[in-house]
Backbone as numpy.savetxt, mean C-alpha at the origin, in Angstrom:
# Nx Ny Nz CAx CAy CAz Cx Cy Cz
-3.93 7.06 -31.79 -3.26 7.20 -30.71 -4.95 7.58 -29.87
-4.11 6.42 -29.12 -5.40 6.06 -28.13 -6.06 7.65 -27.63
-7.42 8.01 -27.06 -7.80 9.03 -26.26 -7.67 8.64 -25.10
-7.50 8.88 -23.79 -7.15 8.27 -22.46 -7.74 9.22 -21.28
-8.38 8.35 -20.62 -9.05 8.90 -19.71 -8.02 8.36 -18.42
-7.75 9.12 -17.05 -7.05 8.42 -16.34 -7.65 8.85 -15.16
-8.29 7.88 -14.29 -8.60 7.68 -12.81 -7.71 7.25 -11.79
-7.54 7.81 -11.06 -7.01 8.05 -9.73 -6.45 8.97 -8.70
-6.41 8.96 -7.45 -6.23 9.80 -6.16 -4.96 9.65 -5.42
-3.87 8.66 -5.79 -2.79 8.55 -4.91 -1.75 8.76 -5.74
-0.54 9.20 -4.83 0.72 10.00 -5.35 1.22 8.75 -6.60
1.17 7.47 -5.74 1.77 6.17 -6.49 2.02 6.12 -8.06
0.50 7.34 -8.76 0.41 6.71 -10.08 1.42 7.70 -10.86
2.26 8.49 -9.69 3.03 9.75 -10.57 3.84 9.38 -11.64
4.85 8.06 -11.50 5.76 8.58 -12.26 4.68 7.53 -13.46
3.87 6.76 -13.54 3.32 6.46 -14.39 2.52 7.26 -15.25
2.02 8.20 -14.95 1.41 9.45 -15.39 2.35 10.53 -16.09
3.62 10.18 -15.54 4.71 11.29 -15.96 4.92 10.29 -17.72
5.41 9.31 -17.39 5.76 8.67 -18.65 4.47 8.55 -19.62
3.47 8.88 -19.42 2.02 9.06 -20.56 2.18 10.06 -20.93
2.49 11.03 -19.90 2.36 12.30 -20.39 3.60 13.05 -21.93
5.23 12.15 -21.30 5.99 12.57 -21.50 6.78 11.48 -22.78
6.86 10.59 -22.78 7.49 9.29 -23.19 6.34 8.61 -24.18
5.20 8.85 -23.96 4.31 7.86 -24.24 3.06 8.69 -25.38
3.35 9.78 -25.37 2.68 10.42 -26.72 2.70 10.09 -27.61
3.00 9.56 -28.77 2.94 8.11 -29.98 1.98 7.59 -29.60
1.51 7.38 -28.73 0.11 6.05 -28.40 -0.72 6.79 -27.86
-0.38 7.72 -26.47 -1.28 8.09 -26.00 -1.88 9.67 -26.20
-3.17 10.03 -25.76 -3.19 11.14 -25.60 -4.39 10.94 -24.42
-3.59 11.68 -23.40 -4.29 12.01 -22.08 -5.59 13.15 -22.12
-6.86 12.80 -22.11 -7.67 13.94 -22.60 -8.58 14.31 -21.15
-8.53 13.42 -19.86 -9.14 14.25 -18.78 -8.57 13.17 -17.50
-9.04 14.13 -16.10 -8.52 13.03 -15.41 -9.76 12.96 -13.93
-10.04 12.12 -13.84 -10.69 11.91 -12.63 -10.09 11.10 -11.05
-10.62 12.30 -9.91 -9.55 11.65 -8.48 -10.84 12.53 -7.77
-10.20 11.87 -6.51 -11.18 11.79 -5.50 -11.09 13.44 -5.26
-12.14 13.88 -4.48 -12.47 15.14 -3.96 -11.48 16.11 -3.29
-10.95 16.48 -2.80 -10.31 17.65 -1.82 -10.74 17.10 -0.63
-9.80 16.48 0.06 -9.93 15.99 1.75 -8.97 17.00 3.07
-9.23 17.00 3.71 -8.72 17.90 4.69 -7.71 17.06 5.37
-6.19 17.11 5.47 -4.86 16.23 5.76 -4.44 16.86 6.64
-3.48 16.23 7.48 -2.44 16.88 8.54 -3.09 17.04 9.98
-2.23 17.70 11.05 -2.77 17.97 11.88 -3.65 18.98 11.97
-3.49 20.16 11.40 -4.68 21.10 10.66 -5.42 20.86 10.06
-5.77 19.59 9.64 -7.00 19.12 8.93 -7.28 20.31 7.82
-6.53 21.00 6.89 -6.65 21.92 5.82 -6.73 21.15 5.00
-8.34 21.27 4.22 -8.15 20.87 2.74 -7.66 21.20 1.41
-6.94 19.79 1.17 -5.97 20.06 0.17 -5.89 19.17 -1.17
-5.78 19.81 -2.50 -6.17 18.33 -3.00 -4.92 18.05 -2.69
-5.55 16.72 -4.01 -4.25 15.47 -3.73 -3.24 15.32 -4.89
-2.82 14.19 -4.73 -1.12 14.95 -6.05 -1.72 14.64 -7.09
-2.25 13.82 -7.45 -2.79 13.71 -8.95 -3.85 14.93 -9.36
-4.12 15.63 -8.68 -5.16 17.05 -9.01 -4.07 17.41 -9.56
-3.00 18.07 -8.58 -2.05 18.80 -8.92 -1.29 18.70 -10.16
-0.68 17.57 -10.39 -0.14 16.94 -11.44 -1.00 17.64 -13.01
-2.23 16.90 -12.44 -2.84 17.60 -13.84 -3.56 19.01 -13.68
-3.98 19.76 -12.84 -3.61 21.06 -13.27 -2.15 21.58 -13.76
-1.49 21.27 -13.34 0.05 21.76 -14.14 0.20 21.28 -15.39
-0.70 20.28 -15.75 -0.26 19.80 -17.14 -2.06 20.70 -18.10
-2.50 20.96 -17.70 -4.03 21.58 -18.32 -4.84 20.77 -18.34
-4.98 19.73 -17.71 -5.79 19.04 -17.74 -7.30 18.94 -17.37
-8.35 18.59 -17.73 -9.56 18.85 -17.29 -9.43 17.74 -15.97
-9.92 18.35 -15.06 -9.98 17.55 -13.66 -11.33 16.99 -13.13
-11.74 16.32 -12.64 -13.34 16.08 -12.03 -13.15 15.21 -11.04
-14.07 15.74 -10.01 -13.69 15.21 -8.70 -15.07 14.49 -7.93
-16.00 13.95 -8.41 -16.94 13.15 -8.02 -16.73 12.50 -6.70
-17.55 12.74 -6.06 -17.79 12.25 -4.95 -18.58 11.21 -4.45
-19.48 10.78 -5.29 -20.00 9.70 -6.00 -20.36 9.77 -7.45
-20.48 9.08 -8.17 -20.27 8.43 -9.60 -21.86 8.81 -10.32
-22.03 9.66 -10.83 -23.73 10.02 -10.75 -23.79 10.04 -12.72
-25.11 10.22 -12.79 -25.42 10.08 -14.27 -24.95 11.17 -14.88
-24.55 12.68 -14.45 -24.36 13.68 -14.95 -22.72 12.79 -15.51
-21.82 12.49 -14.48 -20.27 12.15 -14.34 -20.47 11.12 -15.75
-21.48 10.14 -15.99 -21.51 9.13 -17.29 -21.34 10.00 -18.53
-22.12 10.88 -18.58 -22.71 11.72 -19.48 -21.03 12.64 -19.89
-20.36 13.03 -18.48 -19.05 13.67 -19.16 -18.11 12.46 -19.59
-18.06 12.12 -18.67 -16.92 10.72 -19.53 -17.00 10.18 -20.91
-18.37 10.07 -21.33 -18.50 9.92 -22.80 -18.59 10.71 -24.20
-18.49 12.05 -23.37 -18.52 13.21 -24.21 -16.76 13.60 -24.42
-16.13 12.98 -23.69 -14.72 12.63 -24.49 -14.06 11.44 -25.09
-15.13 10.47 -25.52 -15.20 9.34 -26.90 -13.39 8.63 -26.46
-13.53 8.30 -25.16 -12.06 7.89 -24.50 -12.30 6.41 -25.37
-11.00 5.95 -26.34 -10.40 4.94 -26.66 -10.49 3.56 -25.02
-9.78 4.87 -23.68 -9.26 3.68 -23.16 -9.76 4.51 -21.51
-9.80 3.91 -20.44 -9.45 4.56 -19.32 -8.13 3.92 -18.53
-7.40 4.22 -18.04 -6.57 3.25 -16.95 -6.99 4.15 -15.70
-6.43 3.14 -14.64 -7.25 3.19 -13.50 -6.39 2.84 -12.53
-5.41 3.33 -11.57 -4.52 3.19 -10.36 -4.83 4.04 -8.91
-5.50 3.01 -8.34 -5.81 3.81 -6.57 -6.76 4.96 -6.91
-7.96 4.17 -7.65 -8.78 5.38 -7.75 -9.57 5.66 -6.56
-10.78 4.59 -5.94 -11.42 5.08 -4.83 -12.42 4.74 -4.61
-13.08 4.03 -6.12 -14.41 3.95 -6.22 -14.38 2.73 -6.74
-15.73 2.22 -6.84 -15.92 0.78 -7.52 -16.51 1.40 -8.61
-16.36 0.78 -9.83 -16.95 1.50 -11.42 -18.28 0.56 -11.35
-18.96 0.98 -11.80 -20.55 0.27 -12.08 -19.86 -0.01 -13.50
-20.81 -0.98 -14.57 -21.01 -1.51 -16.06 -21.01 -0.39 -16.76
-21.98 0.41 -16.39 -22.28 1.71 -17.33 -21.22 2.44 -17.70
-20.41 2.73 -16.37 -19.22 3.19 -16.84 -18.04 2.74 -17.47
-18.01 1.47 -17.63 -16.59 0.85 -17.76 -17.51 0.13 -19.47
-18.18 0.23 -19.13 -18.78 0.46 -21.06 -18.00 1.70 -21.84
-18.28 2.49 -21.51 -17.76 3.51 -22.07 -16.69 3.56 -23.23
-15.53 3.62 -22.77 -14.23 3.27 -23.46 -14.26 2.14 -24.19
-14.13 2.76 -25.37 -14.19 1.51 -26.67 -13.17 0.47 -26.39
-12.03 0.04 -25.75 -11.12 -0.71 -25.89 -11.33 -0.89 -23.76
-12.12 -0.57 -23.20 -12.49 -0.88 -21.84 -11.59 0.10 -20.97
-11.77 -0.52 -19.44 -11.11 0.04 -18.66 -9.83 -0.60 -18.14
-8.75 -0.61 -17.90 -7.66 -1.22 -17.54 -7.19 -1.23 -15.95
-7.01 -1.51 -15.26 -6.49 -0.98 -13.86 -5.25 -1.66 -13.42
-4.55 -1.10 -12.68 -3.29 -1.51 -12.46 -3.39 -1.53 -10.62
-2.99 -2.62 -10.48 -3.45 -3.42 -9.17 -1.90 -3.86 -8.48
-2.07 -3.10 -6.88 -0.85 -3.04 -6.56 -0.50 -4.84 -6.01
-0.72 -6.08 -6.84 -0.62 -7.02 -5.68 -0.42 -7.89 -6.87
0.06 -9.41 -6.65 0.12 -10.21 -7.78 -1.54 -10.88 -7.86
-2.17 -10.41 -8.86 -3.59 -11.20 -8.29 -3.46 -12.60 -9.17
-4.14 -13.59 -8.77 -5.22 -13.15 -7.30 -4.94 -12.94 -6.34
-3.88 -12.97 -5.64 -3.32 -12.24 -4.17 -4.01 -11.12 -3.96
-4.75 -11.14 -2.60 -4.47 -9.47 -2.15 -5.88 -8.78 -2.81
-7.13 -8.94 -3.24 -7.60 -8.10 -3.89 -8.13 -7.54 -3.13
-8.56 -5.81 -3.12 -9.05 -5.30 -1.95 -7.69 -4.07 -1.76
-8.01 -2.93 -1.13 -7.76 -2.09 -0.46 -6.33 -2.07 -0.20
-5.50 -2.94 0.49 -4.18 -2.41 1.10 -3.84 -3.93 0.88
-3.40 -4.01 -0.37 -2.27 -5.19 -1.16 -0.64 -5.19 -0.53
-0.45 -3.48 -0.92 1.02 -3.59 -0.23 1.15 -3.83 1.08
0.74 -3.00 1.69 0.76 -3.41 3.21 0.88 -4.77 3.72
-0.89 -5.37 3.13 -0.73 -6.64 3.16 0.59 -7.90 3.07
1.02 -7.50 1.75 2.00 -8.31 1.12 3.15 -8.19 2.14
3.31 -7.01 2.52 4.61 -7.38 3.81 4.64 -7.99 5.37
2.62 -7.50 5.42 2.78 -8.01 6.68 2.75 -9.74 6.83
2.38 -9.97 5.65 2.55 -11.40 5.22 3.47 -11.92 5.52
4.62 -11.45 5.22 5.80 -11.86 5.05 6.32 -12.21 3.47
5.19 -11.47 2.61 6.05 -11.95 1.32 7.05 -11.25 0.65
7.81 -12.00 -0.08 9.46 -11.67 -0.78 9.19 -11.04 -1.84
8.07 -11.27 -2.13 8.02 -10.72 -4.04 6.12 -10.17 -3.81
6.16 -9.44 -4.68 4.86 -8.47 -5.08 4.71 -7.87 -6.24
3.81 -7.00 -6.96 4.31 -6.61 -7.91 2.77 -5.71 -8.34
2.98 -5.33 -9.86 1.74 -4.46 -10.71 0.95 -5.51 -11.56
-0.53 -5.87 -11.26 -0.70 -6.94 -12.35 -1.66 -5.45 -13.33
-1.57 -6.00 -14.57 -2.42 -4.56 -15.04 -3.45 -5.84 -15.34
-5.25 -5.51 -15.21 -6.27 -6.32 -15.31 -7.47 -5.43 -16.05
-8.03 -5.76 -16.64 -9.26 -5.10 -16.72 -10.24 -5.11 -16.45
-11.06 -4.14 -16.01 -11.91 -3.76 -15.07 -13.06 -4.54 -15.16
-14.13 -5.18 -14.37 -14.94 -5.81 -14.69 -16.28 -5.56 -13.14
-17.15 -5.86 -12.75 -18.22 -5.13 -12.05 -17.95 -6.01 -10.60
-16.35 -6.76 -10.28 -16.41 -7.72 -9.01 -15.02 -6.94 -8.84
-15.00 -6.64 -7.53 -13.56 -6.80 -6.47 -12.61 -7.19 -7.56
-11.81 -6.65 -7.97 -10.17 -7.11 -8.41 -10.23 -8.36 -9.13
-11.69 -8.55 -9.87 -11.43 -10.07 -10.67 -11.45 -10.38 -12.15
-11.13 -9.04 -12.57 -10.81 -8.89 -14.02 -9.80 -9.77 -14.58
-9.83 -10.32 -16.15 -8.78 -10.95 -16.24 -7.22 -9.82 -16.55
-6.29 -10.91 -16.48 -4.72 -10.16 -16.33 -4.34 -10.25 -17.69
-3.96 -8.78 -17.77 -2.91 -8.50 -19.35 -1.45 -9.01 -19.15
-0.98 -8.86 -18.02 0.69 -9.07 -17.48 0.98 -8.22 -16.03
2.44 -9.01 -15.91 2.18 -8.28 -14.41 3.69 -7.75 -14.50
4.00 -6.59 -13.57 5.92 -6.84 -13.20 5.94 -6.99 -11.80
6.66 -7.92 -11.51 7.14 -8.16 -10.29 8.16 -7.59 -9.33
8.58 -6.76 -8.39 9.28 -6.44 -7.17 9.44 -7.48 -6.07
10.85 -6.95 -5.72 11.14 -7.64 -4.29 10.92 -6.77 -3.73
10.60 -7.67 -1.91 10.19 -7.10 -0.90 11.19 -7.59 0.00
12.34 -6.76 0.45 13.65 -6.51 1.02 13.06 -6.16 2.77
13.96 -7.27 3.29 13.85 -7.86 4.84 13.63 -5.97 5.56
14.18 -4.78 4.96 14.05 -3.80 5.69 13.11 -2.84 5.33
12.79 -3.47 3.74 11.47 -2.68 3.35 9.70 -2.17 4.28
10.02 -1.13 4.39 8.48 -0.39 4.74 7.53 -0.53 3.10
6.21 -0.11 3.77 5.14 0.31 2.65 5.81 0.95 1.66
6.83 2.32 2.42 7.08 3.31 1.57 7.88 2.97 0.46
9.12 1.85 0.82 9.84 1.43 -0.51 9.03 0.82 -1.01
8.11 -0.52 -1.03 7.95 -0.89 -1.95 6.51 -0.14 -2.52
6.02 0.99 -2.06 5.02 1.60 -2.77 5.95 2.17 -3.83
7.43 2.74 -3.87 8.19 3.62 -4.65 8.26 2.38 -5.59
8.74 0.98 -5.34 9.04 0.20 -6.30 7.81 0.15 -7.21
6.79 -0.27 -6.50 5.86 -0.62 -7.50 5.31 0.70 -8.81
5.64 2.02 -8.10 5.32 2.93 -8.60 5.84 3.03 -9.89
7.38 2.90 -9.88 7.90 2.48 -11.01 7.47 1.52 -11.78
7.54 0.37 -11.26 7.21 -0.78 -12.10 6.22 -0.73 -13.16
5.16 0.37 -12.57 3.86 0.71 -13.32 4.62 0.95 -14.92
5.41 1.54 -14.96 5.97 2.26 -16.28 6.41 1.13 -17.10
7.15 0.11 -16.86 7.63 -0.96 -17.88 6.38 -1.32 -18.26
5.20 -1.74 -17.01 4.31 -2.78 -17.45 3.47 -2.07 -18.41
3.56 -1.04 -18.39 2.46 0.02 -19.55 3.08 -0.18 -21.19
4.85 0.42 -20.62 5.61 0.14 -21.73 5.14 -1.25 -22.91
4.82 -2.15 -22.23 5.25 -3.51 -22.84 3.31 -3.86 -23.28
2.88 -3.14 -22.70 0.85 -3.44 -23.14 0.38 -2.44 -23.83
0.39 -1.19 -23.57 -0.36 -0.08 -24.72 0.08 -0.43 -26.10
1.16 -0.41 -26.96 1.54 -1.28 -27.56 0.75 -2.18 -28.41
0.97 -3.36 -27.34 -0.48 -4.36 -28.24 -1.44 -4.16 -27.89
-2.13 -3.79 -27.29 -3.52 -2.95 -27.12 -3.84 -1.99 -28.54
-3.05 -1.11 -28.72 -3.57 -0.11 -29.62 -3.52 -1.68 -31.08
-2.42 -2.14 -31.09 -2.72 -2.88 -32.28 -3.26 -4.50 -31.95
-4.43 -4.16 -31.26 -5.46 -5.37 -31.08 -4.69 -6.61 -30.61
-3.39 -6.68 -29.98 -2.61 -7.80 -29.88 -2.21 -7.99 -28.47
-2.92 -7.23 -27.51 -2.67 -7.76 -25.64 -3.77 -8.72 -25.57
-3.11 -10.05 -24.80 -4.14 -10.80 -24.82 -4.51 -11.19 -23.21
-5.72 -11.58 -23.02 -5.97 -11.39 -21.50 -6.45 -13.08 -20.75
-5.74 -13.53 -19.60 -6.15 -14.60 -19.02 -7.12 -14.57 -18.05
-7.92 -15.31 -17.46 -8.33 -15.03 -16.62 -7.95 -15.27 -15.25
-8.09 -14.77 -14.39 -7.97 -15.52 -12.56 -8.51 -16.75 -12.45
-7.48 -17.19 -11.88 -8.11 -18.19 -10.88 -8.82 -18.26 -9.61
-9.98 -17.79 -9.44 -10.71 -17.78 -8.21 -10.20 -18.23 -7.23
-10.13 -19.66 -7.72 -9.84 -20.54 -6.36 -8.49 -20.30 -5.60
-7.62 -19.54 -6.25 -6.14 -19.01 -5.66 -6.77 -17.81 -4.95
-7.87 -16.90 -4.74 -8.09 -15.56 -4.63 -7.86 -15.10 -2.83
-7.57 -14.42 -2.94 -7.69 -13.74 -1.27 -7.62 -12.46 -1.06
-8.15 -11.95 0.18 -8.86 -10.41 0.08 -8.02 -9.62 1.40
-8.23 -8.36 0.82 -7.60 -7.47 2.18 -8.19 -6.31 1.86
-8.11 -5.74 2.99 -9.38 -4.64 3.47 -8.99 -3.21 3.57
-9.54 -2.38 3.95 -9.40 -1.13 4.05 -8.45 -1.29 5.68
-7.54 -0.32 5.67 -7.20 -0.25 7.26 -7.46 0.67 8.25
-7.27 0.37 9.38 -7.83 0.78 10.10 -6.74 1.37 11.36
-6.51 2.38 11.97 -5.87 2.74 13.20 -5.89 1.33 14.30
-6.77 1.30 14.62 -6.48 -0.13 15.00 -5.78 -1.26 15.12
-5.30 -1.48 13.85 -4.13 -2.53 13.35 -2.80 -2.36 13.15
-3.17 -1.10 13.89 -1.44 -1.05 14.78 -1.27 -2.01 15.88
-2.08 -3.27 16.54 -1.57 -3.55 18.02 -0.69 -4.48 17.76
-0.28 -4.84 18.77 1.13 -5.64 18.19 0.81 -6.70 19.61
0.59 -8.15 19.64 0.35 -9.08 20.13 2.13 -9.83 20.38
2.74 -9.79 21.83 4.03 -10.10 21.72 4.67 -11.40 21.97
3.26 -11.93 21.99 3.37 -13.43 22.04 3.68 -14.46 20.82
3.36 -13.12 19.67 3.80 -13.97 18.73 5.19 -13.93 18.04
5.31 -15.01 16.81 6.85 -14.82 16.56 7.31 -13.47 16.26
8.84 -13.55 16.25 9.50 -11.86 16.21 9.68 -11.94 14.46
9.59 -12.71 13.81 9.08 -12.37 12.18 8.15 -11.42 11.69
6.89 -12.77 12.39 5.65 -11.77 12.27 5.43 -10.18 12.53
6.08 -9.88 13.98 5.71 -8.94 14.45 6.41 -7.56 13.59
8.06 -8.10 12.95 8.55 -7.31 12.13 7.70 -7.17 11.02
7.13 -8.07 10.49 7.09 -8.01 9.07 5.66 -6.85 9.14
4.95 -7.05 10.41 3.67 -5.88 10.97 4.10 -4.70 10.91
5.30 -4.58 11.37 5.37 -2.88 11.74 6.35 -2.51 10.46
6.92 -2.90 9.97 6.91 -2.31 8.93 5.99 -2.58 7.51
5.46 -3.09 7.14 4.21 -3.09 6.65 3.46 -1.99 6.55
3.04 -1.65 7.76 2.06 -0.55 8.41 2.57 0.62 8.53
4.01 0.93 8.56 4.06 2.35 8.23 4.45 2.87 7.10
3.94 4.04 6.67 3.79 4.87 7.97 2.28 5.44 8.29
1.07 4.63 8.04 -0.30 4.19 8.45 -0.79 3.19 8.30
-1.46 2.24 9.23 -1.44 3.45 10.59 -0.20 3.41 10.96
0.33 2.70 11.24 1.82 2.19 12.05 1.69 1.37 13.35
2.67 0.99 13.93 1.89 -0.10 14.77 2.46 1.19 16.01
2.18 0.93 17.19 2.63 1.48 18.45 2.99 0.63 19.86
3.16 1.28 20.71 3.34 0.81 22.32 3.53 1.51 23.31
2.83 1.25 23.70 2.85 2.03 25.47 4.17 2.14 26.15
5.06 3.01 26.37 6.02 3.01 26.79 6.51 4.18 27.99
5.92 3.42 29.43 6.24 4.57 30.22 5.19 5.86 30.30
3.92 5.09 29.85 2.54 5.93 29.88 2.54 6.58 28.84
3.40 6.73 27.70 3.31 7.52 26.72 3.21 6.48 25.52
2.85 6.50 24.33 2.31 6.24 23.16 3.49 6.72 22.14
4.31 5.45 21.41 5.49 5.46 21.18 5.29 4.67 19.62
5.78 5.36 18.59 5.24 4.33 17.11 6.35 4.03 16.99
6.23 2.79 15.73 7.23 2.22 16.07 7.04 2.31 14.07
8.36 2.45 13.57 8.88 2.83 12.20 9.59 1.50 11.58
10.39 0.78 11.86 11.21 -0.32 11.24 11.58 -0.88 12.13
11.69 -2.45 12.23 11.77 -3.70 13.30 12.58 -4.61 12.07
13.58 -5.73 12.38 13.45 -7.11 11.93 13.90 -7.73 13.06
14.70 -8.96 12.75 14.38 -9.76 14.24 16.35 -9.56 14.58
16.52 -10.37 15.78 18.30 -10.67 16.11 18.52 -12.63 16.12
19.59 -12.79 15.89 19.52 -14.26 15.93 19.23 -14.87 17.09
18.42 -15.55 17.29 17.82 -16.87 18.13 19.13 -16.90 19.11
20.47 -17.16 18.64 21.67 -16.91 19.77 21.64 -16.00 20.71
21.12 -14.77 20.18 21.59 -13.68 20.73 20.34 -13.22 21.95
19.17 -13.27 21.01 18.14 -13.61 22.20 17.70 -14.69 22.96
18.83 -15.66 22.96 18.20 -16.73 24.25 19.15 -16.52 25.10
20.51 -15.84 25.11 21.68 -15.18 25.94 20.83 -14.45 26.36
20.06 -13.79 25.98 19.17 -12.46 27.15 18.39 -12.82 27.50
17.94 -13.40 27.32 16.26 -14.44 27.33 16.86 -15.08 28.96
17.43 -15.61 28.99 17.96 -16.96 30.31 18.70 -16.04 31.44
19.50 -14.44 31.04 19.69 -13.50 32.16 18.91 -12.92 32.62
17.48 -12.92 31.74 16.38 -11.84 32.76 15.23 -12.17 32.54
15.38 -13.91 32.46 14.47 -14.45 32.52 12.82 -13.98 31.99
13.15 -13.72 30.54 12.38 -12.82 29.63 10.93 -13.79 29.57
9.74 -12.47 29.38 9.12 -12.81 28.55 8.33 -12.25 27.77
7.63 -12.67 26.51 7.11 -12.11 25.44 6.96 -10.42 25.96
7.52 -9.64 24.94 6.69 -8.00 25.68 8.07 -7.34 26.16
8.99 -8.40 26.88 9.90 -7.60 27.85 10.75 -7.05 26.86
11.67 -5.36 27.51 13.04 -5.01 26.55 14.28 -6.43 27.25
15.08 -6.64 26.21 16.15 -7.33 26.59 17.63 -6.51 26.90
17.38 -5.34 25.80 18.88 -4.04 26.26 18.28 -4.04 24.65
19.56 -3.30 24.16 19.85 -2.95 23.29 21.07 -3.39 22.02
21.49 -2.87 21.27 22.77 -3.04 20.47 22.76 -1.96 19.35
23.94 -1.89 18.63 23.92 -0.89 18.12 22.85 -0.93 16.65
22.06 -1.16 16.30 20.90 -0.91 15.98 19.56 -0.90 16.00
19.30 -1.13 17.33 17.86 -0.72 18.10 17.88 -1.69 19.22
16.65 -1.68 19.43 15.80 -1.97 21.06 15.64 -3.01 21.07
16.00 -4.30 21.88 15.78 -5.70 21.69 14.56 -6.34 22.72
13.50 -6.86 21.84 12.36 -7.50 22.84 12.23 -8.46 22.39
11.99 -9.30 23.59 11.51 -10.60 24.19 9.88 -10.73 23.08
9.28 -11.83 22.16 8.50 -12.50 21.48 8.17 -14.18 22.37
7.44 -14.58 21.49 6.59 -15.70 21.30 7.72 -16.58 20.74
8.50 -16.25 19.87 9.54 -16.80 19.28 10.28 -16.06 18.80
11.79 -15.92 19.09 13.06 -15.21 18.91 12.65 -14.14 19.06
13.98 -12.66 18.84 14.03 -12.13 19.10 13.91 -10.33 18.43
13.22 -9.46 18.36 12.79 -8.64 17.97 13.72 -7.31 18.24
14.23 -6.77 16.79 14.43 -5.07 17.00 14.01 -4.24 16.46
13.47 -3.21 17.72 13.03 -1.85 16.94 14.12 -1.03 16.50
14.08 -0.90 15.40 14.99 0.11 14.78 14.91 1.90 14.50
13.64 1.67 14.67 13.05 3.51 14.40 12.20 3.46 15.19
12.34 4.72 16.44 10.97 4.85 17.04 10.34 6.34 17.04
9.29 6.77 17.71 9.01 7.87 17.48 7.92 8.29 18.86
8.48 8.79 19.72 7.38 9.67 20.51 6.72 10.81 20.11
5.67 11.26 20.96 4.60 12.11 20.81 4.96 13.05 20.41
4.53 13.66 19.07 5.11 15.03 19.03 7.01 15.25 18.81
7.18 13.84 18.56 8.83 14.27 17.97 8.74 13.32 16.51
9.86 13.04 16.28 10.10 12.71 15.03 10.63 11.19 14.81
10.78 10.67 13.67 10.72 9.28 14.03 12.56 9.70 13.47
13.11 8.52 14.53 14.10 9.01 14.88 15.17 6.84 14.86
16.06 7.05 14.17 16.87 5.33 14.74 16.66 5.58 16.35
16.99 4.25 16.53 17.05 3.89 17.96 17.84 4.22 19.02
19.14 4.66 18.35 20.20 5.28 19.25 20.15 6.88 19.06
19.32 7.10 18.39 18.79 8.65 19.17 17.74 9.19 19.70
16.77 8.12 19.70 15.56 8.16 20.05 15.85 7.76 21.75
16.95 6.99 22.30 16.99 6.71 23.38 18.25 7.73 23.89
18.67 8.43 23.44 19.56 10.01 23.87 18.17 10.59 24.52
17.03 10.65 24.15 16.21 11.82 25.35 14.76 11.02 25.57
14.95 9.20 25.80 13.72 8.55 26.00 14.49 7.69 26.56
14.34 7.32 28.35 14.57 6.71 29.12 13.91 4.83 28.51
14.23 3.85 28.75 13.70 2.68 28.42 14.97 1.69 28.98
14.30 1.40 30.01 14.78 0.30 30.90 14.58 -0.66 30.62
15.76 -1.84 30.83 16.13 -3.08 30.48 14.91 -3.91 31.32
14.49 -5.09 30.99 13.73 -5.43 32.04 11.78 -4.97 32.06
12.05 -3.54 31.19 10.19 -3.26 31.04 9.50 -4.12 30.06
8.17 -4.31 30.64 7.60 -4.91 29.76 6.60 -4.05 29.14
6.40 -4.55 27.59 5.11 -3.72 27.07 4.14 -4.59 26.63
3.09 -3.83 26.76 1.91 -4.86 26.32 1.34 -5.25 25.12
0.78 -6.07 25.46 0.26 -6.89 24.15 -1.13 -6.66 23.84
-1.64 -6.76 22.57 -3.04 -6.85 22.27 -2.74 -8.02 21.09
-4.35 -8.24 21.35 -4.46 -9.01 19.68 -4.42 -8.35 18.12
-3.53 -9.00 17.35 -3.29 -8.35 16.42 -4.70 -8.92 15.14
-4.94 -7.98 14.64 -6.11 -8.50 13.63 -6.17 -8.71 12.27
-6.97 -9.23 11.48 -6.68 -10.34 10.26 -6.44 -9.04 9.49
-5.30 -9.24 8.59 -5.45 -8.36 7.62 -5.96 -8.95 5.89
-6.16 -10.26 6.11 -6.19 -11.29 4.87 -7.53 -12.29 5.01
-8.19 -12.38 3.75 -9.39 -13.55 4.24 -8.85 -14.03 2.47
-9.90 -15.22 2.80 -10.39 -16.18 1.65 -11.13 -15.79 1.28
-12.27 -14.90 1.75 -13.44 -14.17 1.13 -13.50 -12.39 1.31
-14.24 -12.05 0.27 -14.19 -10.42 0.63 -14.53 -10.04 1.61
-14.04 -9.26 2.99 -14.51 -8.79 3.55 -15.82 -8.02 3.40
-16.61 -7.70 4.53 -18.22 -6.74 4.45 -18.49 -5.92 3.45
-17.10 -4.65 3.43 -17.05 -3.73 2.98 -16.23 -3.15 2.51
-15.82 -4.06 1.24 -14.61 -3.51 0.27 -14.63 -2.63 -0.39
-13.34 -1.71 -0.61 -12.61 -0.71 -0.92 -12.44 -1.13 -2.18
-12.68 -0.46 -3.23 -12.04 -0.72 -4.54 -10.49 0.00 -4.47
């Protein structure tokens, strides 16, 4: 049985943890959990424990929440005599002295098809980039950003109306069969690793509120992907009648439909063309954008038909554009996050 420490700070790891605790008990014994300190969340900024801490406490597991990993934390980790450490969305870059503690090393579950999208926002970046497939990669931790050798991957599809919420849920569930294949091999010294091709590596970064800006001179397909990929945070928004309106879901309309409306209105990018049964139609630099879910300040995210019952949005209204920031690079961003 593998004495295992888990390190993670996001609810995406809960399906994996439930499987480890309930269905993998003949292979794994969880001995400790490391997670981020309690943070202030929500409008009231009340300090609350994260989902991983609550899960561990409910299971009676010891929980450690270092702000930064110190020599004392290294001594604590060694005291568990771990065979293995599993990491998923932890939030710390681990030093070699920590990596060396578990007998079988540290394995990370990274939510992209490495070497694509090394870094802090792989789920959102894959959607924004228009990918139709992503996955979870099981890799060995090394002292470089998501650069370790790969043991296995589990792929998932990104459907046209998937936001980061739906894709994250798919990836959370995909981590279970991935580990179910890998852990028995690891326990029997049969798990093989393949080095990543660094020449194909791309990098993503920690998201910021400003990433929600939209440039309506861009093609509609790119704008829809950005709106969906950045929901629920940081979320794209536009100013309408002086109010910031958050956008929760979008897709494209046929060029034929868009062109008829364009010709009728002599529309420029960003102009409201009207609406159909599914949403608000907006002119872009190429094709038509359909805004399917919207939210006004203080309100709920609503389907467009419900949103428009209490919010006037006249045909011909021009939405302002702002440059869209790049989310992916061929080199690490200046301040990478693990």
